[in-house]
Steps between C-alpha positions, in 0.01 A plus 500: 500500500129534440320674782812652648519802271264762365400437140687681223228759438496593869878533502481730198244721669713521812809585299328800343319600820807499721747656254312709241669532163791743523559731203865396485420131451410444132250228407480406863212254450729272299750488786219427745399210278855367503513524879174304528620236257819437693331518845510127582859473375601795718340343807677171429831680444467670838423168669801339334727785614372476857577126490871583456604714798847653506593564864839665531523451877467123451696487172192336354452476123811693413593527219181328375291806585719725286469273198121488551490881514711522185256276314201703623656810348564327167145361495366853553679631191833631625745444213788417731522386860812388679604393848733739681721321758564661839687394812164370621179414314510586126285768339334528159542780245269529197419755232204554270568740214169622354665767287346764726645837594452436873657228714368393841686295760316221684614344827386150600580280797462129436571385856249456783495479879518176697178325602372241747237282323322407825399867543321518164138421413617345171843384381716813454641384167171387345360838395150385593204712385254569781220742572599779740198666667459861392775475237426229244704212361860509620810290454673390821871430484842618611598786274142552374501872577867553586573526211414223254134595450565864401803396295306234313230759425769723350637217285143425391458865401794501261390164359152639435629809322706283267219245454271782385737560208690808612836597643541628853494880534829488694815291507558298818809417705434235766720418799382221731680397818475195723608653832247776571366312801846501659539875439649479150841391619671504160264700279747786466729256314230451236458868415880540502523273193568739210239348268228525766600848614515637146159358410337644813666837442290538183175475697283781638475311831441161661187365663406185687158344437299500822153449646412854606120499482297532818181315582287799399664516158721801569867500408823596674799678348826485694793734444761269647567238764698452816832320479558171677794327667473143628754376752557254782652544846658183639645426844641163603791261501585606145545867606675464839647235729280639779218286362469123444533356152170313539203501737603385849324431829331811636661458845815639341345845477642560849849510347456532122339788316179442304530637143124553483513752787796671337310532173195640681720763667649600165159517333365718778752773418370532141169661598386745767307397808176540304598187305478647151697825459845421354781582745806418291756779536455759223206312351295809410799708386415484127126438522320749278171617655175503307434809293171687527403358160568147620290558812221627276519185286483281810191682627332468160581130472344439842165602357511215247638248751279525812652434842254225593581316179874526569464370856281211388750405230786500750304341784577777753285727711734793555814670375819563700434731795133517393601751232250641254468335160678784318787501751535123465514535121765771519704270723433209262646681200771709667657304785789259446457185706699233683285187500554153647368241254577198714698361793661156519670351805508176692199274534172607336292182517210418734557527874837591645851366457782569745762635260726800471505585126827489312374751246248782472403678179276796420379572147447872450430759236545872453257708295673811371365834382658780294787594533629193687715233334560132561872550571427778749246289689729195526799710604301673774364167629848350533640814664206510742557141615879541522466815713297298754744213514300250297806370319363147538189582295555400139330714234426332166334708229313280253377770262363848463474829315407862564169683446381630164286796396362640176358842418128549443564651155691200363348332193424179690299684766331745264387205285341332801314817596381551143377141470306516826347836412398379153331191641340665803695299758548677831861498611732620773870584483727379776844650559644151524416139569585389852597166350808465284625409154844570352394797288805688626712287264323683213428822685857559614825541307603421237153463342311769698167387353145543631391177672138426577236236558183448299218251493122505511461154647410380845621237745627450851687283747850571373757313715210337690299178474220494239652768278249581225453682169164602355411316178128576455362796694148503643511882505503678160707783651784260588722330245537131448783352296373605155423856606839528672659381175320769303616763750860417404409528132349844558791610718757423230304706246461792741875487579572521127272802466650677803852434374409641159366817663823540692708475183298761309 
């Protein structure tokens, strides 16, 4: 690996420059030393994990991915880790008892999105280390940032604390699922297991490791996330005898209905004529508008995340209706959406082919905001289609959950703010993430726990080709792998301190 990494002394300087010693982290230099010592092993462990993708949609590496996740937990020092069966892909439950007064819940996902190797600059399962202009040395691979990189940094953090000869400042309860990328189809079954539920109930909250550092070194705190529902609409010979069972000659369209046209007509009713505003009957009935405080947070976060940078990242030149940046952000965080992910029908190869398709399918998703629920959204969709006579459109829900939100004064959030203020890291607070994770499983009944995200690491390309995670940063304000690992160390100590204050 010579030449591909900064030398150890440079890494040490960066670790102290990026995350100055926090008062709550005793003998921090020893932990930094442990992080440096295990650096190459951590990089190799991340590469090995990337090499074993669990893809729920393809039933790939199940249950092998769960067993791999279980072993990762044991290797990191969890005293017990077991596989929890579900009606789909199994989950993993692990506990680490440090004899501490405070317990923290940790959520992992060990599955990843699908990938097409021909679209990548290097093999997506190799975890190749390459130089990224303006960033530093990165690892490219499916799952690198979403979420294996941040999760491996967290595991490295608890290893380093133990390797430095001390116990963790908090006890840990880990739940890891293998179906997040198909909208956590069976994750509620995991938390319903009495042993898992009872262990989580002892915690002060649950967080998911994430890569929430911007290119300028600033950090983002989110107070929740939108919910997500994934589903498919299908029209064809399997849903009605009006359509052929297979593709037939296109001349028959004069006397036989085309399921692709029927699907298009059904899809068109789901949004207004503008092409983006949801038009499902009663869709906005339970949508809670942004509060003045939430609007204030959005405006403040815009200052740390410039519009030009956002547009460049997304590859667009304008927002819907040429709205202002602030208006687009308010829409981003507050509007529930009805999105078409993909359309499949008939012949899709080069040139034309004179067929009438026997089947048409649309893959869609809802993004939900407080106080919507998954069941409400699905019920309204089905009622909407039935009212318009689309009884031949089959609705199949593949997974989903509602939105989640956590108060600013929860221990998890207060600890993030304290850490950033101690270390001089600029940060913004967002009312919610426009993306989704199943925090509502913890946030809602019966647990009713704070659920958050935390991570001072950086990466990009989630769900896309050339997904990457920063290993060695070329900018001392931005964290590489070791500095991100130390941020988790510091966060656990600050959580312990905040929890102790609350119990006084």
